[in-house]
C-alpha positions, -999 to +999 in steps of 0.1 A: -547-445-806-568-427-779-552-388-779-573-360-762-594-334-784-576-307-767-550-297-746-552-311-711-551-289-680-523-281-658-526-300-627-507-292-595-506-304-560-515-285-520-488-295-494-505-325-484-504-341-520-542-332-530-541-327-569-563-301-586-563-293-623-560-254-636-584-251-666-566-216-671-533-230-683-527-261-701-507-287-695-467-280-705-440-304-711-399-297-703-368-312-722-332-299-715-350-270-692-367-257-719-406-259-719-429-271-745-469-277-754-475-310-762-490-324-795-523-340-791-505-369-807-480-371-782-506-376-755-522-409-739-545-413-708-524-425-678-517-463-684-528-486-659-503-492-626-487-457-631-483-434-601-484-398-598-462-378-578-458-344-565-426-326-564-416-308-532-396-276-539-410-270-575-436-247-588-457-259-617-454-244-649-486-245-673-493-233-712-511-204-716-528-210-748-539-175-758-503-161-754-492-197-767-460-197-741-450-212-707-462-197-678-453-200-642-480-206-616-466-194-583-494-195-562-526-215-556-555-193-577-581-211-555-563-206-520-535-182-525-517-187-490-515-225-496-480-243-507-485-258-545-458-281-556-456-292-597-471-331-605-455-355-623-465-392-634-442-422-632-455-441-658-462-482-659-435-503-678-435-505-716-440-468-716-417-443-731-416-406-717-423-377-746-415-349-722-406-344-687-428-328-663-426-288-665-415-271-634-394-241-615-370-252-590-368-232-559-336-227-538-330-254-515-354-277-532-343-316-524-334-336-553-360-357-567-357-392-559-345-420-582-376-422-603-384-409-640-410-375-642-436-373-673-455-346-680-493-350-666-521-330-676-561-336-671-588-336-695-627-351-695-624-369-661-589-386-667-552-379-664-530-376-696-492-380-700-470-371-728-456-406-736-462-438-761-464-473-756-426-490-765-435-525-759-470-545-766-456-572-744-479-574-710-455-590-687-453-564-665-486-547-667-509-541-636-538-563-649-516-594-655-516-606-623-537-607-586-516-593-557-531-619-531-524-644-556-486-632-559-483-631-519-498-669-518-472-683-543-445-663-532-449-675-493-455-712-506-423-712-527-403-698-501-411-724-477-404-749-505-367-734-511-362-727-478-324-735-480-319-714-515-305-679-504-313-665-540-347-675-539-353-659-502-338-628-515-364-628-545-391-630-519-380-600-504-378-582-540-414-596-546-432-589-512-413-552-500-404-539-532-429-550-557-402-565-583-420-570-613-393-594-625-392-610-591-432-611-588-431-628-623-405-655-612-430-666-582-459-667-608-438-688-630-441-670-665-419-648-686-388-633-674-369-645-639-343-623-621-309-639-612-290-616-594-255-621-584-230-597-573-229-580-543-203-553-561-198-532-588-172-515-611-193-483-616-201-456-595-237-446-616-256-416-606-288-431-610-280-465-590-314-475-572-295-502-553-265-480-537-261-444-533-232-422-515-245-407-479-263-374-485-278-382-518-315-391-528-319-429-512-313-460-531-350-473-541-337-508-529-314-530-510-285-547-529-278-584-528-253-594-499-239-625-512-226-644-541-253-673-547-240-707-557-240-721-593-263-747-577-286-720-562-287-704-599-297-735-616-318-747-591-343-716-594-336-711-632-341-746-644-377-750-635-383-714-646-373-724-681-386-758-683-423-745-670-427-709-678-445-692-705-418-674-730-393-682-704-360-661-697-339-658-668-316-629-665-285-620-646-280-582-636-307-570-620-316-535-600-308-551-565-273-557-577-239-544-588-224-557-619-225-592-627-194-597-647-174-596-615-190-626-609-182-639-644-167-673-631-200-681-612-224-672-639-202-691-663-203-724-645-241-714-639-251-713-675-229-743-678-254-764-656-285-746-668-280-758-702-267-792-693-304-800-678-326-781-705-320-764-738-353-742-731-359-706-730-334-676-730-305-668-706-300-633-706-273-611-691-278-573-682-246-557-676-224-524-681-204-545-704-174-534-689-149-565-696-151-580-728-129-609-724-158-622-697-185-613-721-163-636-748-164-663-723-201-662-710-210-668-749-193-696-754-207-713-722-243-706-736-255-671-732-282-663-755-287-625-751-266-594-736-283-561-727-260-533-724-269-504-702-261-468-720-270-433-713-251-419-741-234-433-769-210-401-763-180-412-744-180-382-724-211-382-709-214-417-706-185-416-677-202-383-663-231-407-657-213-444-649-183-429-635-165-462-643-136-477-623-110-495-645-128-496-676-135-474-707-163-467-730-145-484-756-147-515-736-182-515-738-182-513-777-158-542-777-180-562-753-210-557-782-187-569-809-174-601-785-213-607-784-220-603-817-191-623-834-203-652-811-235-649-829-253-639-798-283-613-794-274-578-782-300-549-768-289-514-756-310-506-725-308-468-736-319-447-708-343-416-726-341-380-708-361-357-732-341-330-744-308-351-743-313-384-755-329-369-790-305-341-791-285-337-824-252-348-809-267-375-794-286-386-823-254-386-844-235-406-819-259-434-814-263-437-851-225-441-857-227-471-825-253-490-841-236-486-878-205-499-863-213-523-836-251-536-850-270-541-819-302-558-825-327-542-803-330-506-785-347-506-754-363-472-747-361-470-708-366-436-692-343-424-670-353-429-633-333-395-619-339-362-611-338-344-643-319-313-635-291-334-613-285-354-643-284-324-667-259-308-640-236-335-639-235-344-677-229-303-681-248-306-716-253-270-734-287-256-725-294-249-761-284-280-779-309-287-808-336-318-799-357-335-825-384-347-800-386-379-788-411-396-810-394-380-842-358-389-831-375-425-829-391-421-865-358-408-878-338-440-862-367-464-879-357-449-909-324-451-908-320-486-899-351-505-909-341-538-896-333-524-860-359-535-833-373-511-809-391-522-775-384-519-738-381-553-725-354-583-727-370-606-760-372-640-764-345-653-785-337-688-782-353-701-815-357-733-794-386-720-774-399-690-794-436-684-793-463-666-817-460-634-791-443-606-808-420-583-786-413-555-811-431-523-808 
């Protein structure tokens, strides 16, 4: 693994977003509002396909190497009269953050948009981030596609499927929002999305398709219709029959909760499986309705991915703000899917300082022992870290292991548990030699 030979420099930006490094201070990471010097082994080159963000209303914090402590940079050392801003990396898919960007928020600073904010520094002509690759699968890597080819294929398929509303919706997701799943559908490979639900039974703080007025804006539009089983089948079957390592997934960022359309999904799965046995049919869900999960598993659902920000009911409820269901329903849904012989992943939102805290680790271990999920997908929480921590009301001095140590401890405690980032191909009739494990 490629790591730096010394701590990278702090980077910051001016008001116009121009990024400068400051070698007098090293880069610094943040976890539950505390500031840390990253270990060199926790740093990797900025992955291809990542983006750099400036953080308005937030002053950068660097690491003073001689004093071995965090230091606030409150003015531009080269232009003292200039406004300066902290900088963070939004790392490419299949990578998991070890530390958030380190900063101090000024009064009246705006809420950050719904992205993840990883610590970043500069050394020997390149940016470095506090992160690790958590899945070797390349299905969303930026070097796996040519944008001109994506545009051409998408437009051609939109013309061919002009009467299919679901395909038309995904065309917008691909061409307007750059959705990786929609892009791979039009490239006829890997995992394809099947959004179905305009409504939801949770009010997630970090929902990327619907936000309350006055909050940070949603990053994409939510689907406005319920596709018919016929529309779903017309899209899914050719993908499962012809794509490389094919997966089709209900439950996407551009929709609400798919279980609210369980009857439509059940009929669609039956139609799909009447035409092809290939590939994996997956459901990404909040798993709020155990009875619906059981029916879908019986109809042919292969795998279930359950979204979780926390294994503690208190913190789960503060983030998801569920309507007419409880955390116990989520656990029961996992059991229903496992009882039916299905595969279960936890789509586990990672925020350094909370996810690796000792109480959360203990709660997650209890969940794993009692409910036996097959895989944990290490997904970075896309949300302003301070907004999240304020909402959860997590005690500031909660002991945390550090994300890499937390990951290591879980691997020791549960040697058969898989870790990754993406939904795996689990249908034995179409398993390839490709590995999806970390």
